C-alpha positions as CSV (number, residue, x, y, z in Angstrom):
1,M,0.0,-0.3,-0.2
2,R,1.8,3.4,-0.5
3,T,0.1,7.0,0.6
4,I,0.2,9.9,-2.1
5,K,-1.2,13.0,-1.3
6,I,-3.4,13.8,-3.9
7,C,-4.8,17.3,-4.5
8,L,-7.0,16.2,-8.2
9,G,-9.1,17.9,-10.5
10,L,-9.0,19.1,-14.2
11,I,-7.0,19.6,-16.7
12,G,-8.8,20.9,-19.6
13,I,-11.4,18.6,-20.2
14,L,-10.4,15.8,-17.3
15,L,-13.8,14.7,-15.6
16,A,-13.5,15.3,-12.0
17,F,-15.4,15.0,-8.4
18,A,-12.3,17.1,-6.3
19,A,-10.2,16.4,-3.0
20,C,-7.4,16.5,-1.3
21,G,-6.2,14.5,1.2
22,N,-4.2,10.9,1.8
23,A,-4.9,8.2,-0.5
24,D,-4.5,4.5,-0.2
25,D,-3.6,2.3,-3.5
26,D,-6.6,0.3,-2.9
27,F,-7.3,-1.4,-6.3
28,N,-6.4,-3.8,-9.5
29,N,-7.9,-3.8,-12.2
30,P,-8.7,-7.5,-13.0
31,G,-10.2,-6.2,-16.5
32,G,-13.0,-7.2,-18.5
33,V,-16.8,-6.4,-17.4
34,D,-19.0,-8.0,-15.6
35,G,-21.9,-9.6,-17.8
36,C,-25.0,-8.9,-15.6
37,L,-24.9,-5.4,-17.1
38,D,-25.2,-6.6,-20.4
39,L,-23.6,-3.5,-21.9
40,G,-23.2,-4.4,-25.3
41,A,-20.4,-4.8,-27.8
42,A,-17.7,-1.9,-27.1
43,Q,-16.7,0.4,-29.4
44,L,-14.9,2.5,-26.8
45,R,-11.5,1.0,-25.0
46,L,-10.7,2.7,-21.7
47,S,-7.6,2.3,-19.9
48,I,-7.0,3.0,-16.0
49,Q,-4.1,4.4,-15.9
50,D,-3.7,5.0,-11.7
51,Q,-6.5,4.5,-9.1
52,F,-6.9,5.1,-5.1
53,T,-9.0,5.4,-2.1
54,T,-9.4,8.5,-0.1
55,L,-10.6,8.0,3.6
56,P,-13.6,9.4,4.6
57,G,-14.8,7.5,1.6
58,K,-13.8,8.7,-1.9
59,V,-13.1,6.2,-4.9
60,S,-10.3,8.0,-7.4
61,V,-9.6,6.7,-10.9
62,F,-7.6,8.4,-13.7
63,F,-8.1,6.6,-16.8
64,K,-7.4,7.4,-20.8
65,V,-10.3,6.9,-23.4
66,N,-9.8,5.6,-27.0
67,D,-12.0,4.0,-29.9
68,L,-10.6,0.4,-30.7
69,Q,-8.7,1.8,-33.9
70,G,-6.3,3.8,-30.6
71,K,-7.6,7.3,-31.9
72,P,-8.1,9.7,-28.6
73,V,-11.6,10.6,-27.3
74,S,-11.6,14.1,-25.8
75,G,-14.5,16.1,-25.1
76,L,-16.3,14.2,-22.7
77,T,-17.8,15.6,-20.1
78,A,-19.0,14.2,-16.8
79,S,-23.0,13.7,-18.0
80,D,-21.0,11.2,-20.9
81,F,-20.1,8.9,-18.1
82,T,-22.1,6.3,-16.3
83,I,-21.0,5.1,-12.9
84,Y,-21.8,1.4,-11.6
85,E,-21.2,-0.5,-8.3
86,S,-21.1,-3.8,-6.7
87,G,-20.7,-5.0,-3.8
88,R,-21.4,-8.9,-1.9
89,N,-25.1,-8.4,-1.2
90,D,-25.7,-7.2,-4.3
91,N,-26.5,-9.6,-7.5
92,C,-25.3,-7.3,-10.1
93,F,-24.0,-3.8,-10.1
94,N,-26.4,-0.7,-8.8
95,T,-26.2,2.6,-10.6
96,I,-24.1,5.6,-8.7
97,S,-25.8,8.8,-8.6
98,A,-24.0,11.9,-9.1
99,S,-25.4,14.0,-7.3
100,E,-25.6,11.8,-4.2
101,S,-22.1,11.0,-4.8
102,A,-20.8,14.5,-4.4
103,A,-20.1,15.3,-8.3
104,R,-18.4,18.3,-8.9
105,I,-15.4,19.4,-11.5
106,S,-12.4,21.5,-10.1
107,P,-10.3,23.6,-12.5
108,K,-6.8,22.0,-11.6
109,A,-5.1,18.5,-11.2
110,Q,-1.8,17.4,-9.5
111,V,-1.6,14.5,-11.2
112,F,-1.3,14.1,-15.2
113,N,0.8,16.4,-17.4
114,S,1.2,16.5,-21.2
115,N,4.3,16.9,-23.2
116,T,5.0,17.4,-26.3
117,I,8.5,16.5,-28.6
118,L,8.5,18.2,-32.0
119,L,11.3,16.9,-34.0
120,L,12.6,18.6,-36.9
121,D,14.3,17.7,-40.0
122,L,16.6,20.6,-40.6
123,S,18.7,18.7,-43.1
124,N,20.5,20.7,-46.5
125,S,16.9,20.4,-48.2
126,V,15.0,22.0,-45.6
127,L,16.8,24.4,-44.9
128,S,17.4,25.5,-49.0
129,N,13.9,25.2,-50.0
130,S,11.4,25.4,-47.2
131,L,12.6,26.2,-43.9
132,Q,10.3,30.1,-43.6
133,E,7.6,27.4,-44.5
134,L,8.8,24.9,-42.0
135,K,9.0,27.9,-39.0
136,D,6.1,29.1,-39.9
137,A,3.9,26.0,-39.3
138,S,6.0,25.3,-36.3
139,V,4.5,28.2,-35.0
140,S,1.0,27.7,-35.4
141,F,1.7,24.2,-34.2
142,I,3.2,25.8,-31.0
143,N,0.5,28.0,-30.6
144,N,-2.4,25.1,-31.2
145,V,-1.1,22.6,-28.4
146,M,0.1,25.0,-26.3
147,P,-2.4,26.7,-23.8
148,A,-2.9,30.7,-24.1
149,V,-2.4,30.4,-20.0
150,P,1.5,28.5,-19.4
151,S,0.4,25.6,-17.3
152,D,3.0,23.3,-15.6
153,S,0.4,20.1,-16.9
154,Y,1.5,20.9,-21.1
155,N,4.7,21.1,-22.1
156,M,7.1,20.8,-25.2
157,A,10.3,20.5,-26.3
158,I,12.2,21.3,-29.6
159,Y,14.6,18.9,-31.2
160,W,16.0,19.0,-34.5
161,F,18.3,16.8,-36.4
162,D,20.8,16.4,-39.3
163,G,23.1,14.1,-40.6
164,E,25.2,13.8,-37.5
165,D,24.7,10.7,-34.9
166,E,23.0,13.2,-32.4
167,L,19.8,15.0,-30.9
168,H,20.2,18.3,-31.5
169,L,18.7,20.4,-28.6
170,L,16.5,23.2,-29.7
171,Q,14.5,24.1,-26.9
172,E,14.3,22.2,-23.3
173,L,11.2,21.0,-22.3
174,T,8.7,24.3,-21.1
175,S,5.3,25.3,-20.7
176,D,6.4,28.6,-22.0
177,A,5.1,29.4,-25.6
178,A,6.7,32.4,-26.2
179,A,9.7,31.2,-25.9
180,L,9.6,27.7,-28.0
181,V,8.2,30.6,-30.5
182,N,11.5,32.4,-30.5
183,A,13.2,29.1,-30.5
184,V,11.5,28.2,-33.3
185,Q,12.1,31.9,-35.3
186,G,15.7,31.1,-34.6
187,I,16.6,29.1,-36.7
188,D,18.5,29.4,-40.1
189,E,20.1,28.3,-42.9
190,N,23.8,27.8,-40.8
191,I,22.2,25.5,-38.1
192,S,23.3,22.4,-39.6
193,N,26.9,21.4,-40.0
194,D,26.0,17.9,-41.6
195,P,23.5,18.0,-44.9
196,S,22.4,14.9,-44.4
197,T,19.4,12.9,-42.9
198,D,19.9,10.4,-39.7
199,L,15.5,10.3,-39.2
200,Y,16.3,6.7,-38.2
201,G,18.6,7.6,-35.4
202,A,16.5,10.9,-34.8
203,V,13.1,8.5,-34.2
204,I,15.3,6.5,-31.7
205,K,16.9,9.1,-29.5
206,A,13.3,11.0,-29.3
207,G,11.9,7.7,-27.9
208,E,14.5,7.5,-25.3
209,V,13.5,11.2,-24.4
210,A,10.1,10.6,-24.4
211,Q,10.6,7.3,-21.8
212,Q,12.5,9.7,-20.0
213,I,9.6,11.9,-19.6
214,V,7.2,9.6,-18.8
215,A,9.7,7.3,-16.5
216,A,10.5,11.1,-14.8
217,G,6.6,11.9,-14.2
218,A,5.9,8.3,-12.4
219,G,8.7,8.9,-9.9
220,E,6.9,11.4,-8.8
221,D,3.5,10.1,-8.4
222,I,2.8,11.8,-12.1
223,I,1.1,10.3,-15.2
224,S,2.9,11.4,-17.8
225,A,2.0,11.2,-21.6
226,A,4.6,12.1,-24.5
227,S,3.7,13.0,-27.7
228,V,6.7,12.8,-30.4
229,V,5.9,14.5,-33.7
230,V,8.3,13.9,-36.3
231,F,8.8,16.0,-39.5
232,T,10.6,15.0,-42.8
233,D,11.0,15.9,-46.3
234,G,13.3,12.6,-47.1
235,T,14.5,9.3,-46.2
236,D,16.9,8.3,-44.2
237,Q,20.5,8.6,-45.8
238,A,22.8,8.4,-43.6
239,S,22.6,4.7,-42.9
240,R,23.9,5.1,-39.6
241,Y,20.7,2.9,-38.1
242,S,18.3,0.6,-39.5
243,Q,14.2,1.0,-40.4
244,N,13.8,-2.3,-37.9
245,Q,16.1,-0.8,-34.9
246,A,13.5,2.1,-35.1
247,L,10.5,0.9,-35.7
248,E,11.4,-1.4,-32.8
249,V,12.0,1.7,-30.3
250,V,8.5,3.0,-31.4
251,R,6.4,-0.3,-31.0
252,N,8.2,-1.2,-27.3
253,S,7.0,2.7,-26.3
254,D,5.1,3.6,-23.1
255,D,1.7,3.2,-23.7
256,N,1.5,6.5,-22.9
257,V,3.8,7.7,-25.5
258,S,2.4,9.1,-28.9
259,W,3.8,9.3,-32.2
260,F,3.0,11.3,-35.0
261,T,4.8,12.2,-38.3
262,I,4.7,14.9,-41.0
263,G,6.2,14.4,-44.4
264,L,6.6,16.9,-47.0
265,G,7.2,16.2,-50.9
266,A,8.0,13.9,-53.5
267,E,11.1,12.1,-51.8
268,I,9.4,10.6,-48.4
269,D,8.0,7.0,-48.4
270,Q,5.4,7.5,-47.0
271,A,4.9,3.7,-45.9
272,V,7.8,3.9,-43.1
273,L,6.6,7.3,-41.9
274,N,2.9,5.6,-41.3
275,N,4.7,2.8,-39.6
276,I,6.7,5.6,-37.4
277,G,3.7,7.4,-37.1
278,T,1.5,4.7,-35.3
279,T,-0.8,7.6,-33.4
280,N,-1.6,8.9,-37.1
281,S,0.7,10.2,-40.3
282,A,0.0,13.2,-42.5
283,F,1.6,14.3,-45.4
284,A,1.9,17.5,-47.5
285,S,2.8,17.5,-50.7
286,N,4.3,21.1,-51.2
287,K,5.7,23.5,-48.5
288,E,2.4,25.9,-49.1
289,E,0.3,23.0,-47.9
290,L,2.9,22.2,-44.6
291,E,1.4,24.9,-42.3
292,D,-2.0,22.9,-42.7
293,I,-0.6,19.2,-42.1
294,F,0.9,20.9,-38.7
295,V,-2.0,22.2,-37.9
296,E,-3.9,19.3,-38.3
297,I,-1.7,17.2,-36.5
298,S,-1.9,19.8,-33.4
299,E,-5.5,19.0,-33.1
300,E,-4.7,15.3,-32.8
301,V,-1.7,15.9,-30.8
302,K,-4.5,17.9,-28.3
303,G,-6.8,15.3,-28.6
304,Q,-4.5,12.7,-26.8
305,A,-3.8,15.0,-23.9
306,N,-7.7,16.0,-23.7
307,S,-8.6,12.2,-23.3
308,F,-7.4,11.3,-20.0
309,Y,-10.2,12.2,-17.7
310,L,-10.0,11.9,-13.8
311,F,-13.2,10.8,-12.1
312,E,-13.8,10.9,-8.1
313,Y,-17.0,9.9,-5.9
314,C,-18.1,9.4,-2.9
315,S,-19.1,5.9,-2.7
316,P,-21.8,4.9,-0.2
317,K,-19.8,1.5,0.4
318,R,-19.1,1.3,4.4
319,D,-16.1,-0.3,7.0
320,G,-17.1,-4.0,6.9
321,S,-18.5,-4.0,3.2
322,G,-14.7,-5.8,2.2
323,I,-14.0,-5.2,-1.9
324,N,-16.7,-4.0,-4.0
325,Q,-16.7,-4.0,-7.4
326,L,-16.6,-0.8,-9.7
327,V,-17.6,0.3,-13.6
328,I,-17.1,3.0,-15.6
329,Q,-18.8,3.1,-18.6
330,A,-18.0,6.5,-21.1
331,I,-20.5,6.9,-24.1
332,D,-19.5,9.4,-26.8
333,G,-22.8,9.8,-29.2
334,D,-24.0,6.0,-30.7
335,R,-20.3,4.6,-29.2
336,Q,-19.9,3.1,-25.5
337,G,-16.9,1.1,-23.5
338,A,-16.5,-0.2,-20.0
339,V,-14.3,-0.9,-17.7
340,Q,-13.9,-3.1,-14.2
341,T,-11.7,-2.5,-11.0
342,Q,-12.0,-3.1,-7.6
343,F,-11.3,-1.1,-4.2
344,D,-11.4,-1.7,-0.4
345,A,-14.0,0.7,1.7
346,T,-11.6,-0.3,5.2
347,G,-11.9,2.5,7.3
348,F,-14.5,4.2,4.6
349,T,-17.3,6.0,6.5
350,A,-20.0,9.3,6.3
351,G,-18.3,12.8,5.6
352,C,-16.3,12.3,2.2
353,Q,-17.6,15.7,0.4
């Protein structure tokens, strides 16, 4: 059992029923939903990220919602979720009333942050042919992903690559959109010393950075998600690393690491970029289309961040009731999905708010 201090709430559209206090990690996630509910075929997939209880009787679950193709489902509100509870004396699950369980939304959360890694190809072909368009597109990307009011929960770093065996840092991870824009605006045609393209090496190194970000959050009891967005106008020319090595890094990434690719022009290999961009890929046939493509991907990145939800409620179960079952069902239009877990109500009493 671990004890963590929580002050939980809503990030963007995170679903929250807020409370602060000491929380015990009392859950496990056995998977599957009891057939007695007869919810029907699922079109949404809910994956639990973290879960804990807080005396005198609060139950908290942090989870992510995707469709069956892995696309994030964002924009859900409290009315889009149905919560079911089942105890030792229940033949099946009972629906929990949102009003009776002290449901409310709070504007802050301290358990989640979203991190974007923007990885730019600054090989000679880009610097000589489409640098200004790339800078404009990157600025639009930054302004669309980062909130207007800086928040520690939303961060971005910018790296670039050329032919060297190095991931060049342009701007370290920050919540300051102005610093990110200034870094992009400072790129000039003399930034690179190697005109080649080490695409696979850059993917491998960016994957390592993303894994470090997620791991660092876990060490602070924070759920961290990372989105890696790779831009290139060509194929790997350095041949320092293989395609299989790069794809292995992508495949072995943490579940909370998402991969996007943006390709420009006729010299890219769309099949390779699709394999790297496992979350989504987009392609611009010419530099005039580049900004629109960057904005398209920025919407996907925002969707990833906003598909995480924090749910809390005051359970009617009391001390002595033992292990109780919990099901969270999400409904998005004509699509639904659910996840089942359980919690220990030891010590639960009245007084939860």
